[in-house]
C-alpha positions as CSV (number, residue, x, y, z in Angstrom):
1,X,44.8,46.0,-42.0
2,X,42.4,43.2,-42.0
3,X,39.1,44.0,-42.8
4,X,38.0,40.1,-42.6
5,X,39.2,40.5,-38.8
6,X,37.6,43.3,-38.3
7,X,33.9,42.5,-40.0
8,X,34.4,39.3,-37.5
9,X,35.0,40.8,-34.3
10,X,32.2,43.6,-35.1
11,X,29.9,40.8,-35.5
12,X,30.6,39.6,-32.2
13,X,30.1,42.8,-30.5
14,X,26.6,42.9,-32.6
15,X,25.9,39.8,-30.9
16,X,26.8,41.1,-27.3
17,X,24.7,43.8,-27.7
18,X,22.1,41.3,-29.1
19,X,22.4,39.6,-25.5
20,X,21.9,42.6,-23.6
21,X,18.9,43.5,-25.9
22,X,17.2,40.5,-24.2
23,X,16.3,42.2,-20.9
24,X,13.8,44.8,-22.3
25,X,12.8,41.8,-24.6
26,X,11.7,40.2,-21.6
27,X,10.6,43.4,-20.1
28,X,8.4,44.0,-23.0
29,X,6.8,40.5,-22.8
30,X,6.1,40.6,-19.4
31,X,4.5,44.2,-19.4
32,X,2.3,43.3,-22.8
33,X,4.2,45.7,-24.9
34,X,3.2,44.6,-27.8
35,X,5.2,47.3,-30.3
36,X,8.5,47.1,-28.2
37,X,8.5,43.3,-28.2
38,X,8.4,42.9,-32.2
39,X,10.6,46.0,-32.2
40,X,13.4,44.0,-30.0
41,X,13.0,40.4,-31.3
42,X,13.1,41.7,-34.8
43,X,16.1,43.7,-34.1
44,X,17.6,40.6,-32.2
45,X,16.8,38.2,-35.1
46,X,18.2,40.6,-37.5
47,X,21.6,40.5,-35.9
48,X,21.7,36.7,-35.4
49,X,21.2,36.5,-38.8
50,X,24.1,38.7,-40.1
51,X,26.3,37.7,-37.6
52,X,26.2,33.9,-38.1
53,X,26.5,34.4,-41.8
54,X,29.7,36.5,-41.1
55,X,30.9,33.6,-38.3
56,X,30.0,30.9,-40.6
57,X,31.9,32.2,-43.3
58,X,35.0,33.5,-41.5
59,X,34.8,30.3,-39.1
60,X,38.5,29.2,-40.3
61,X,39.9,32.8,-40.2
62,X,41.5,33.5,-36.9
63,X,41.8,36.4,-35.2
64,X,45.4,37.6,-35.4
65,X,47.3,40.4,-33.7
66,X,45.3,43.6,-34.6
67,X,47.6,47.0,-35.4
68,X,46.9,50.0,-33.9
69,X,45.4,51.2,-37.3
70,X,42.8,47.9,-37.3
71,X,42.0,49.1,-33.7
72,X,40.9,52.8,-35.0
73,X,38.8,51.4,-37.9
74,X,37.4,48.3,-35.9
75,X,36.2,50.8,-32.7
76,X,34.7,53.6,-34.8
77,X,32.8,51.1,-36.6
78,X,31.8,49.1,-33.5
79,X,30.1,52.3,-32.3
80,X,28.3,53.2,-35.6
81,X,27.1,49.8,-36.0
82,X,26.3,49.6,-32.2
83,X,24.0,53.0,-32.8
84,X,22.5,51.6,-35.5
85,X,20.9,48.4,-34.2
86,X,20.4,49.5,-31.2
87,X,18.1,52.3,-32.8
88,X,16.1,49.7,-34.2
89,X,13.7,48.8,-31.8
90,X,12.9,52.5,-31.7
91,X,12.0,53.2,-35.1
92,X,9.8,49.5,-35.5
93,X,7.8,50.3,-32.3
94,X,7.3,53.5,-33.5
95,X,8.1,55.0,-30.0
96,X,10.7,57.3,-32.3
97,X,9.6,56.8,-35.9
98,X,12.1,58.9,-37.3
99,X,15.6,57.2,-38.2
100,X,17.5,60.7,-38.0
101,X,16.1,61.1,-34.3
102,X,16.3,57.3,-33.4
103,X,20.1,57.3,-34.7
104,X,20.5,60.3,-32.6
105,X,19.1,59.1,-29.8
106,X,21.2,56.0,-29.7
107,X,24.5,57.9,-30.5
108,X,23.8,59.6,-27.5
109,X,23.2,57.0,-25.1
110,X,26.5,55.2,-26.3
111,X,28.6,58.1,-26.1
112,X,27.0,59.2,-22.8
113,X,26.0,62.2,-23.9
114,X,22.2,62.4,-22.6
115,X,21.3,65.0,-25.6
116,X,17.5,63.9,-26.2
117,X,14.7,64.6,-28.8
118,X,11.9,63.5,-26.6
119,X,9.6,66.0,-25.4
120,X,7.5,63.3,-23.3
121,X,9.7,61.0,-22.2
122,X,6.9,59.8,-19.5
123,X,4.5,58.3,-22.4
124,X,7.0,56.2,-23.8
125,X,6.9,52.0,-23.0
126,X,8.8,51.0,-19.8
127,X,11.0,48.5,-22.0
128,X,11.9,51.2,-24.4
129,X,12.9,53.3,-21.4
130,X,15.1,50.7,-20.1
131,X,16.9,50.0,-23.1
132,X,17.4,53.7,-23.7
133,X,19.3,54.0,-20.4
134,X,21.3,50.8,-20.8
135,X,22.8,51.8,-24.0
136,X,24.7,54.8,-22.2
137,X,25.5,52.0,-19.4
138,X,27.0,50.0,-21.9
139,X,28.4,53.0,-23.4
140,X,30.1,54.4,-20.0
141,X,32.9,51.9,-19.3
142,X,32.9,50.8,-23.4
143,X,31.5,48.7,-25.4
144,X,34.5,47.5,-26.8
145,X,36.3,47.0,-23.2
146,X,33.2,44.9,-22.7
147,X,34.2,42.8,-26.0
148,X,37.9,42.7,-24.4
149,X,36.3,41.4,-21.1
150,X,34.2,38.7,-22.7
151,X,36.6,37.2,-25.2
152,X,40.1,36.2,-24.5
153,X,40.9,35.2,-28.0
154,X,41.4,39.5,-28.1
155,X,44.1,39.1,-25.7
156,X,46.8,39.8,-28.2
157,X,45.2,42.7,-29.8
158,X,42.8,44.0,-27.2
159,X,45.2,46.8,-25.9
160,X,45.1,48.4,-29.6
161,X,41.5,48.3,-29.0
162,X,41.2,49.5,-25.8
163,X,43.8,52.1,-26.6
164,X,41.4,53.4,-29.7
165,X,38.4,53.7,-27.6
166,X,39.9,55.3,-24.8
167,X,42.8,57.4,-26.4
168,X,43.4,59.4,-23.2
169,X,46.8,60.6,-21.9
170,X,47.0,57.6,-19.3
171,X,46.2,53.8,-19.9
172,X,46.7,52.1,-16.7
173,X,47.1,48.5,-16.6
174,X,45.8,47.1,-13.5
175,X,46.5,43.2,-14.5
176,X,49.3,41.7,-16.4
177,X,46.7,40.7,-19.2
178,X,44.8,43.5,-21.2
179,X,41.3,41.2,-20.8
180,X,42.3,40.7,-17.1
181,X,42.1,44.5,-16.8
182,X,39.1,45.2,-19.1
183,X,37.5,42.5,-16.4
184,X,38.2,44.1,-13.3
185,X,37.2,47.6,-14.7
186,X,33.8,46.1,-15.6
187,X,34.0,44.3,-12.2
188,X,34.4,47.7,-10.2
189,X,31.4,49.3,-12.8
190,X,28.7,46.4,-12.1
191,X,30.0,46.4,-7.9
192,X,29.4,50.3,-7.9
193,X,26.0,49.7,-10.0
194,X,24.5,46.9,-7.5
195,X,25.2,49.7,-4.6
196,X,23.6,52.8,-5.9
197,X,21.1,50.7,-7.0
198,X,20.6,49.8,-3.3
199,X,20.9,53.0,-2.0
200,X,18.1,54.7,-4.3
201,X,15.7,51.6,-3.5
202,X,16.5,52.6,0.1
203,X,15.2,56.3,-0.8
204,X,12.1,54.9,-2.1
205,X,12.6,54.6,-5.7
206,X,11.2,51.6,-7.5
207,X,13.5,49.2,-8.7
208,X,13.2,50.0,-12.3
209,X,13.7,54.1,-11.7
210,X,17.0,53.2,-9.2
211,X,18.3,51.2,-12.1
212,X,17.7,53.6,-14.9
213,X,19.1,56.6,-13.0
214,X,21.9,54.7,-11.7
215,X,22.8,53.7,-15.2
216,X,22.5,57.6,-16.1
217,X,24.6,58.5,-12.9
218,X,27.7,56.2,-13.0
219,X,28.3,56.1,-16.7
220,X,27.8,60.1,-17.4
221,X,25.0,59.8,-19.6
222,X,21.9,61.6,-18.3
223,X,19.4,59.7,-19.7
224,X,16.4,60.0,-16.9
225,X,12.7,58.4,-17.2
226,X,11.6,61.6,-15.9
227,X,10.4,65.0,-18.1
228,X,11.9,67.2,-15.1
229,X,14.9,64.5,-14.8
230,X,16.1,63.9,-11.0
231,X,14.0,67.0,-9.9
232,X,10.9,64.9,-10.3
233,X,11.5,63.0,-7.0
234,X,12.4,66.3,-4.9
235,X,14.6,64.3,-2.4
236,X,17.4,65.9,-1.0
237,X,18.6,62.3,-0.3
238,X,18.3,60.9,-4.0
239,X,20.1,64.0,-5.3
240,X,22.7,62.9,-2.6
241,X,23.0,59.6,-3.9
242,X,23.7,60.7,-7.4
243,X,25.8,63.1,-6.7
244,X,27.8,61.2,-5.1
245,X,28.0,58.2,-7.7
246,X,28.2,60.5,-10.6
247,X,31.6,62.1,-9.0
248,X,32.7,58.2,-8.5
249,X,31.9,57.5,-12.1
250,X,34.0,61.2,-13.0
251,X,37.1,59.3,-11.2
252,X,39.5,57.3,-12.8
253,X,38.6,53.7,-12.4
254,X,41.9,52.5,-11.5
255,X,41.9,54.6,-8.6
256,X,39.0,52.7,-7.4
257,X,40.8,49.5,-8.0
258,X,43.6,50.9,-6.0
259,X,41.3,52.0,-3.0
260,X,39.3,48.3,-3.2
261,X,42.6,46.6,-2.7
262,X,43.9,48.8,0.0
263,X,46.6,51.2,-1.8
264,X,44.6,54.2,0.0
265,X,48.3,56.3,0.2
266,X,48.3,56.1,-3.7
267,X,44.6,56.9,-3.8
268,X,44.9,59.9,-2.2
269,X,48.1,61.1,-3.6
270,X,46.9,61.2,-7.0
271,X,47.5,64.8,-8.0
272,X,44.8,64.8,-10.8
273,X,41.8,63.7,-8.3
274,X,42.8,66.5,-6.0
275,X,42.6,69.0,-8.3
276,X,38.9,67.3,-9.8
277,X,37.6,67.1,-5.9
278,X,38.9,71.1,-5.6
279,X,37.2,72.0,-8.9
280,X,34.1,70.4,-7.8
281,X,34.1,72.2,-3.9
282,X,35.2,75.6,-5.0
283,X,32.5,75.6,-8.0
284,X,29.7,74.4,-5.7
285,X,30.5,77.1,-2.6
286,X,30.6,80.0,-5.1
287,X,27.3,79.2,-6.9
288,X,25.9,78.3,-3.4
289,X,27.1,81.6,-2.0
290,X,25.8,83.2,-5.1
291,X,22.6,82.2,-4.9
292,X,22.1,83.0,-1.3
293,X,23.6,86.5,-1.9
294,X,20.4,86.7,-4.8
295,X,18.2,85.3,-2.1
296,X,17.5,82.8,-4.5
297,X,17.5,79.7,-2.1
298,X,18.9,79.4,1.6
299,X,22.2,77.8,2.3
300,X,21.4,74.3,2.8
301,X,19.0,74.6,-0.7
302,X,21.6,76.3,-2.2
303,X,24.2,73.5,-1.3
304,X,22.2,71.2,-2.7
305,X,21.5,72.3,-5.6
306,X,25.0,73.4,-6.5
307,X,27.1,70.2,-5.5
308,X,24.4,68.3,-7.7
309,X,24.5,70.9,-10.6
310,X,28.2,71.0,-10.6
311,X,28.8,67.4,-10.4
312,X,26.5,66.6,-13.3
313,X,28.0,69.2,-15.7
314,X,31.7,68.6,-14.3
315,X,31.2,64.6,-14.9
316,X,29.4,65.4,-18.2
317,X,26.1,63.8,-17.0
318,X,23.3,66.0,-17.7
319,X,21.2,65.5,-15.1
320,X,19.5,68.4,-14.0
321,X,17.0,69.2,-10.3
322,X,16.8,73.1,-11.0
323,X,16.7,75.2,-14.2
324,X,19.7,76.8,-13.8
325,X,19.5,79.6,-16.6
326,X,17.1,81.3,-13.8
327,X,20.0,81.5,-11.6
328,X,22.2,84.6,-11.3
329,X,24.6,85.0,-14.2
330,X,27.7,84.2,-12.0
331,X,26.5,80.8,-11.3
332,X,25.3,80.2,-14.9
333,X,29.2,81.2,-15.9
334,X,31.0,78.8,-13.7
335,X,28.6,76.1,-14.8
336,X,29.3,77.1,-18.5
337,X,33.7,77.1,-17.5
338,X,33.3,73.7,-16.2
339,X,31.6,72.6,-19.1
340,X,35.3,72.9,-20.7
341,X,36.8,70.2,-18.4
342,X,35.2,67.1,-17.5
343,X,36.5,64.5,-15.2
344,X,39.6,62.6,-14.7
345,X,41.3,60.5,-17.3
346,X,40.3,56.8,-17.4
347,X,36.6,57.8,-15.9
348,X,33.4,57.4,-17.7
349,X,33.4,61.4,-18.0
350,X,33.7,62.7,-21.6
351,X,35.2,66.1,-22.5
352,X,39.0,67.4,-22.2
353,X,39.6,65.8,-18.7
354,X,41.2,67.4,-15.9
355,X,44.8,65.8,-16.5
356,X,45.0,67.6,-20.0
357,X,44.9,71.1,-18.4
358,X,46.9,70.2,-15.3
359,X,49.6,69.2,-18.0
360,X,49.0,72.2,-20.1
361,X,48.6,74.8,-17.2
362,X,52.3,73.4,-16.0
363,X,53.6,73.5,-19.7
364,X,52.7,76.8,-19.8
365,X,53.8,77.8,-16.3
366,X,57.6,76.1,-17.5
367,X,57.6,78.7,-20.4
368,X,57.3,81.5,-18.6
369,X,60.4,80.1,-16.4
370,X,62.4,79.3,-19.6
371,X,61.6,83.3,-20.5
372,X,63.0,84.3,-17.4
373,X,65.7,81.7,-17.4
374,X,66.6,80.8,-21.1
375,X,69.3,78.1,-20.1
376,X,67.3,76.6,-17.2
377,X,66.1,72.8,-17.6
378,X,62.6,72.9,-16.2
379,X,61.0,69.3,-15.9
380,X,57.1,68.9,-16.6
381,X,56.0,66.3,-14.0
382,X,52.4,65.0,-13.4
383,X,52.1,62.5,-10.2
384,X,55.9,62.3,-9.6
385,X,56.5,61.2,-13.4
386,X,58.0,63.1,-15.7
387,X,55.7,63.9,-18.6
388,X,57.5,62.9,-22.3
389,X,57.5,65.7,-24.5
390,X,55.6,63.8,-27.2
391,X,52.8,63.2,-25.0
392,X,52.6,67.1,-23.8
393,X,52.8,67.7,-27.4
394,X,50.0,65.3,-28.1
395,X,47.8,67.0,-25.3
396,X,48.7,70.3,-27.0
397,X,47.8,69.1,-30.4
398,X,44.2,67.4,-29.0
399,X,43.4,71.1,-27.2
400,X,43.9,72.5,-30.3
401,X,41.8,70.0,-32.4
402,X,39.0,70.0,-29.5
403,X,38.5,73.6,-29.9
404,X,38.5,73.7,-33.8
405,X,35.9,71.5,-33.9
406,X,34.1,72.9,-31.4
407,X,34.2,76.3,-33.4
408,X,33.3,74.1,-36.7
409,X,30.2,72.6,-34.9
410,X,29.1,76.0,-34.0
411,X,29.3,76.8,-37.3
412,X,27.3,73.9,-38.7
413,X,24.8,74.5,-36.0
414,X,24.3,78.2,-36.4
415,X,22.7,77.5,-39.9
416,X,19.8,76.1,-38.4
417,X,18.9,79.7,-37.8
418,X,19.6,79.8,-33.6
419,X,21.2,82.4,-31.5
420,X,25.1,82.1,-30.8
421,X,24.5,81.1,-26.9
422,X,22.7,77.9,-28.2
423,X,25.1,77.2,-31.4
424,X,27.9,77.2,-28.9
425,X,26.8,75.3,-26.0
426,X,24.9,72.6,-28.1
427,X,28.5,72.5,-30.0
428,X,29.8,72.2,-26.4
429,X,27.3,69.7,-25.2
430,X,27.8,67.2,-28.0
431,X,31.4,67.2,-28.2
432,X,31.6,67.3,-24.4
433,X,29.1,64.4,-23.9
434,X,27.5,66.9,-21.8
435,X,23.9,67.1,-22.8
436,X,22.2,70.3,-21.9
437,X,23.6,73.3,-22.4
438,X,22.4,77.0,-22.3
439,X,19.5,78.8,-24.7
440,X,17.5,76.6,-26.7
441,X,19.2,73.4,-25.1
442,X,18.8,74.5,-21.5
443,X,17.8,71.9,-18.6
444,X,14.4,72.2,-19.3
445,X,14.5,72.1,-23.2
446,X,15.9,69.5,-25.9
447,X,17.1,68.7,-29.2
448,X,14.0,68.3,-31.1
449,X,13.8,71.3,-32.8
450,X,16.9,70.9,-35.0
451,X,16.8,69.9,-38.6
452,X,18.0,66.7,-39.5
453,X,21.1,67.5,-41.1
454,X,22.5,69.2,-37.7
455,X,21.1,66.3,-35.9
456,X,23.2,63.9,-38.0
457,X,26.7,66.3,-37.7
458,X,25.9,66.6,-33.9
459,X,25.8,62.6,-34.0
460,X,29.5,62.4,-35.6
461,X,30.3,65.3,-33.0
462,X,29.2,63.2,-30.0
463,X,31.1,60.1,-31.3
464,X,34.2,62.3,-31.9
465,X,34.0,63.6,-28.4
466,X,33.5,59.9,-27.0
467,X,36.4,58.5,-28.5
468,X,38.5,61.7,-28.1
469,X,39.1,62.9,-31.3
470,X,42.1,61.1,-32.5
471,X,40.5,57.7,-33.0
472,X,37.7,59.1,-35.7
473,X,39.8,62.0,-37.0
474,X,42.6,59.7,-38.1
475,X,39.9,58.1,-40.5
476,X,39.8,61.4,-42.4
477,X,43.8,61.4,-43.2
478,X,45.4,60.5,-46.4
479,X,48.5,59.1,-44.6
480,X,45.9,56.4,-42.7
481,X,44.8,54.7,-45.9
482,X,48.2,55.2,-47.6
483,X,50.2,52.2,-48.1
484,X,47.5,50.1,-46.8
C-alpha cells in the first residue's frame, strides 16, 4: 500500500471538485449572493492550498500501479473528503450552519440518496441549491470514474479504483483502456443530461430548474429545488420526461453504449434489462388499478402517478409527485417491496440491483432441482453466460451483509425513539440510497428531527450502500491491515 500515492491522487480529486465549484461561484457572483460567494471562494482557496502543498511535496513521486487494497482505501477516503469539503460552502454561507447537517446533506448528494434535512428548500440561495444538485450529478456516475477519465496517468491502476467504487457483479469494459471506458461512460452521461435539459426547457421549465432536476433524474439522486419536489410543476409532460430519464439512469450504461453504437439486438436481449422493465410495468399497473379500485384517481392520473413513483423508488431517485402514504395499503406495500431492489448493475441507481436478485432466484431454483435430482448437473446462467461459483457466493454474501447492516442501522435509528416503520424505512432509504421512506420520513417529510449521532451513522450507511458494502466494510477487517 502506498499512502503517498493515495494522498496525491486524493488531492487531485479535490482539485477536480474545486473546478466544478467554480460554476456555483460564478452564479453567486452574478446573482449578488454574497454569503454563498464567500463560502465557495474560501472552500476553493482552501482546496487549492492543501492540494498544491501535497503536489509540490510529491512532485517527484510518480503514481505507480495501484493495488486492490489501495483502491479500497482511496475510494472510501475520496468520498469522505469530497463530502467534507463540499459541505463547507453550506456552513460558511450559513445556509446549513450545522456541520452535522451540512455533511449529511453533502454525503446524501454524492451518494445520490436524496435524503435531506432542509425544511424549506426554496429559501436557500440559488447557487447553493445548484451546488447541492451538482453533488449528486457528480456522484451518480462516480467521482472516481471521473478522475480516471480525466487523468490518463491513472490508466495503470484505474481498474482497481473503478472496481472499488462500483464493485457490482459485472464490470463491463467498452474500451480497451479503462480510462477510455470511463470517458465513454461520462460522454453518454453528459449527452443524456443535455437531452433531458432541453426537453424540460421545452416543457416551460426555466433552465435553472431543468438543470437541477436533470441532475437529480439521471444520477438517481432526487434532490429537488422545490418543497413539493416534482409535484410542484403539476405537469404530465414534465413528469413523463423525468420518469423516462430516471429509467434510463437505472439501466446499465454499457447497454446505452451498445444501443448508440447500433448493437440493438444485444441491448434487447439483456435479461437484466428485461426483468427491470417488467418489474416497472407490473408494479405500475398494479398500483394504477389499486388506485382506481379505491376511487383515488382516474386511470390516466393513476398511471401518471404510479409510473412516476415506481420509477422514482425503483431507480432509488426519490422524487415525488404525490403523498403515497395516502394511497391504499396495497400500493404502499408494492412501493415498500421495490425499495429493496434498485436498478441494473452499471447504472447510477443504488440498492441491491436486479441482477443480484436474478442470480439468487436462479440459484435457489437450482437448489430445488438438486433436491429432486441429487446427481444432476445444473448450470447457473445469466444472459447466456455461466455464472462462476465464486460470483454466486459473493452475491449471497452481499445479500446477507446487506440485510445485516440494514438491521443494525434500524436498531441504531430506533434509539432516537421513532416507530418501527420509520426506523426500518429510514435504514432502507439510507442504505439503498433511496431518500424518502414511510412514517416520519415519508415523501412530504425529511430527516431534520434525527439527533446528530443518527445523522452521522446514516451518512456512513449512505456511503456503504453507494459503494456496495465491500469497499468500505473491508477496511474494518483485521485481515485487510495484516502484513501491510
